[in-house]
C-alpha positions as CSV (number, residue, x, y, z in Angstrom):
1,M,27.5,-52.2,81.2
2,T,28.2,-54.5,78.2
3,R,31.6,-55.7,77.1
4,D,31.5,-53.5,74.0
5,Q,30.7,-50.4,76.1
6,K,33.6,-51.2,78.5
7,L,35.9,-51.6,75.5
8,E,34.7,-48.2,74.0
9,D,35.2,-46.5,77.3
10,F,38.7,-47.9,77.6
11,A,39.6,-46.9,74.1
12,E,38.2,-43.4,74.6
13,R,40.1,-43.0,77.9
14,E,43.4,-44.2,76.3
15,I,43.0,-41.9,73.3
16,K,42.4,-38.9,75.5
17,R,45.4,-39.8,77.6
18,N,47.7,-40.3,74.6
19,I,46.3,-37.7,72.2
20,E,49.6,-35.8,72.0
21,S,51.4,-39.0,70.7
22,I,49.0,-40.2,68.0
23,I,47.9,-39.4,64.5
24,L,44.2,-39.9,63.8
25,D,41.8,-39.7,60.8
26,N,39.3,-37.0,61.6
27,G,36.5,-38.7,59.6
28,T,36.2,-35.9,57.0
29,G,39.3,-36.7,54.9
30,G,41.7,-34.8,57.2
31,I,44.2,-35.9,59.8
32,V,44.5,-34.8,63.4
33,V,48.2,-34.9,64.3
34,F,49.4,-35.0,67.9
35,G,46.1,-33.5,69.1
36,K,47.3,-30.0,68.0
37,Y,47.4,-29.9,64.1
38,C,44.9,-30.7,61.4
39,I,46.1,-31.6,57.9
40,E,43.5,-31.3,55.2
41,S,44.3,-32.1,51.5
42,D,42.5,-30.4,48.6
43,G,44.1,-32.5,45.8
44,T,47.4,-30.7,45.1
45,R,48.0,-29.0,48.5
46,S,47.9,-30.0,52.1
47,R,46.8,-27.3,54.5
48,V,48.0,-27.3,58.1
49,N,46.0,-25.6,60.8
50,T,46.2,-25.5,64.5
51,W,42.9,-25.0,66.4
52,D,43.3,-21.2,66.2
53,R,45.3,-20.4,63.0
54,E,46.3,-21.5,59.6
55,I,50.0,-22.4,59.3
56,H,50.7,-23.0,55.6
57,S,49.5,-24.8,52.5
58,F,52.2,-27.3,51.9
59,S,53.0,-28.9,48.5
60,S,52.5,-32.5,49.8
61,K,51.0,-34.4,52.8
62,K,54.4,-35.8,53.6
63,T,55.9,-32.3,53.9
64,A,53.0,-31.2,56.0
65,M,53.4,-34.1,58.3
66,S,57.1,-33.5,58.6
67,W,56.5,-29.9,59.6
68,C,54.0,-31.0,62.3
69,T,56.5,-33.5,63.6
70,A,59.4,-31.0,63.8
71,D,57.2,-28.4,65.4
72,H,55.7,-30.9,67.9
73,Q,59.2,-32.1,68.9
74,Q,60.2,-28.4,69.4
75,Q,62.7,-28.6,66.6
76,Y,61.9,-25.1,65.5
77,N,64.9,-24.6,63.2
78,L,63.9,-27.7,61.3
79,S,60.2,-26.8,61.1
80,N,61.1,-23.3,59.9
81,L,63.5,-24.7,57.3
82,I,60.8,-27.1,56.1
83,L,58.4,-24.1,55.8
84,V,60.9,-21.9,54.0
85,L,62.0,-24.6,51.6
86,D,58.4,-25.6,50.7
87,R,57.5,-22.0,50.0
88,K,60.5,-21.6,47.8
89,K,59.8,-24.8,46.0
90,Q,56.2,-23.8,45.3
91,A,57.3,-20.3,44.1
92,L,59.9,-21.8,41.8
93,A,57.4,-24.4,40.4
94,A,54.9,-21.6,39.7
95,D,57.6,-19.5,38.0
96,I,58.9,-22.4,35.9
97,Y,55.3,-23.4,34.9
98,C,54.5,-19.8,33.8
99,R,57.6,-19.4,31.8
100,K,57.3,-22.8,30.1
101,T,53.7,-21.9,29.2
102,V,54.8,-18.6,27.6
103,G,57.5,-20.4,25.7
104,E,55.1,-23.0,24.4
105,R,52.7,-20.3,23.2
106,G,55.4,-18.5,21.3
107,R,55.2,-18.6,17.5
108,H,58.8,-19.3,16.8
109,E,60.9,-22.3,17.6
110,S,63.8,-20.0,18.5
111,F,61.7,-18.2,21.1
112,Y,60.8,-21.6,22.7
113,E,64.5,-22.5,22.8
114,I,65.5,-19.2,24.4
115,V,62.8,-19.5,27.1
116,N,63.9,-23.1,27.9
117,M,67.5,-22.0,28.1
118,K,66.6,-19.1,30.4
119,I,64.6,-21.3,32.8
120,Q,67.2,-24.0,33.1
121,P,68.9,-22.3,36.1
122,K,65.5,-22.1,37.8
123,I,65.0,-25.8,37.2
124,D,68.4,-26.6,38.6
125,L,67.6,-24.4,41.7
126,Y,64.2,-26.1,42.0
127,N,65.9,-29.6,42.0
128,S,68.4,-28.3,44.6
129,V,65.6,-27.0,46.9
130,D,63.6,-30.2,46.4
131,A,66.6,-32.3,47.5
132,E,67.2,-30.1,50.5
133,L,63.6,-30.3,51.5
134,E,63.7,-34.1,51.1
135,K,66.7,-34.2,53.6
136,C,64.6,-32.2,56.1
137,V,61.6,-34.5,55.6
138,N,63.9,-37.5,56.3
139,R,65.2,-35.8,59.5
140,A,61.6,-35.2,60.7
141,K,60.7,-38.8,59.8
142,Y,63.6,-39.9,62.0
143,L,62.3,-37.7,64.9
144,Q,58.8,-39.2,64.5
145,I,60.1,-42.7,64.6
146,K,62.3,-42.0,67.5
147,G,59.4,-40.3,69.3
148,F,57.1,-43.3,68.7
149,N,59.8,-45.7,69.9
150,N,60.3,-43.7,73.0
151,E,56.5,-43.7,73.7
152,T,56.5,-47.5,73.4
153,A,59.5,-47.7,75.7
154,R,57.8,-45.5,78.3
155,T,54.6,-47.5,78.4
156,S,56.3,-50.9,78.6
157,G,57.8,-52.5,81.6
158,S,56.6,-51.7,85.2
159,Q,54.3,-48.9,84.2
160,A,52.2,-51.1,81.9
161,K,51.2,-53.6,84.6
């Protein structure tokens, strides 16, 4: 057995042993997260799947990763909040875009102004939802960093010898 083969065998064994703690590129443009979730981006959205079902098409890869982290850490309230806020953000963004487009196609300047005035509360709500979602993403990021630090702490010391 060559040195390279020994190294490959060791790496494969360690990856299998720690698959629930790592994030890997799957080689096709997606990411395998904690051995349970697969995140695939299609430009504007990031779809999260488990091995047997589709979870949601998130608005960003960061939000998708945050959901995976919260769900993996069994922080179900946080993962559900991320999911709900992301859905609300996407619905508001679509509504604002649609109404803005209608206003821009109007023939009169006054119609455009009226449409802009009417969508301002939705824009404010969108910004509020986005800020709340960002707070949840930061909480999940903290959980992820804390989890990685705990994994490092567990493998160091007497167990790593």
